[in-house]
N, C-alpha and C positions, 0 to 999 in steps of 0.2 A: 324522759323524765328530767334529765339534767338540763336539756335545752329549755324546758318550761321554767325551771328555776332561774336560769340565766336571763330569760326574757322578763320574768317577774322582777328580778333585781334591776335590770336595765330600765324597765318601766318606772320603778320606784325612784331610781336615780334621776331620771328625766323629770319626774314630777317635783322632786325636791329642788332641782335646779330651776325649774320654771317658777316655782313659788318664790324662791330667793330673788329671781329676776323681777318678778312682779312686785315684790315687797320693796325692792330698791327703787323701782320706777315710781311707786306710789308715795314714797317718802316726801315730806314737805321740804321743798327747797325755797329759801328766801328769795323773794322778788328783788331784782336790782332795778332801781329807778334812775333814769338818766336826768341829770340836772343840767339843762341847757344854759342856765344862767352862769354856772361855774364850769361847764363842760366836763363834768365828771359823773360818776355813778355813786349811788347810796344804797346800801342794803336796807330793804324795807322790812325791818324787824319790829318788835313791840315798842321799842323806844321811838322809832320813826313814826309809827302809828299814833303814839301819844302826841307827838308834835303836830301831826296832821289833824287829830281831833281838836287840839287846842286852837290851831289856825282856823279850822272850820267854825268853831264856836265864836271866836273873835270876829270873824268876817261874816257871820250869819249865813253859813252855808250848811248843807246837809253833810254831817260827819259820817253818815253811813254810805255815802257815795264813794265808789272805788276811785282812787287817785288816777288810775290808768284811764278812766273814762272821762276825766276832766278835759276841757279844751286846753290847747297848748298855752294860751295866754294865762289861764288860771293856774296851770302847773308852774309856769314861770313866776307868777305872783307868789305861789307857795314857797318856791325855792328862795326867792328874795327874802321873804318873811323868815324862813327857816334859818338862813345864815345870819340874819340880824338878831334872832331870838335864841340862838344856841347858847346853852349853859356852859359850853366848853370854851376854854381860853383859846385853844387852837382847834379848828375843826379838822378832824381826821377824815379823809376820804377813803372809801373802799376801792381797792384796786384789784379785786379778785375777778 
């Protein structure tokens, strides 16, 4: 009888740990985009997505298209535009 309770507790513990692991694995992690124009990375967050939508609209491109699926020359064009149209006085680069 004691052995059954130990196995049940062990099973419950394993289930809890597996759920915690799956939860952590499924959490949204921001995409980091490589900027070949400036040789750095940018965190693709809501702010960057807003810039991308603005660029897409101004250049008559599909704003629903995933940036990662753009050809490299269009990605470079975006980064050039992005650095020229940044509202920040100094552009901070993500180094994470």
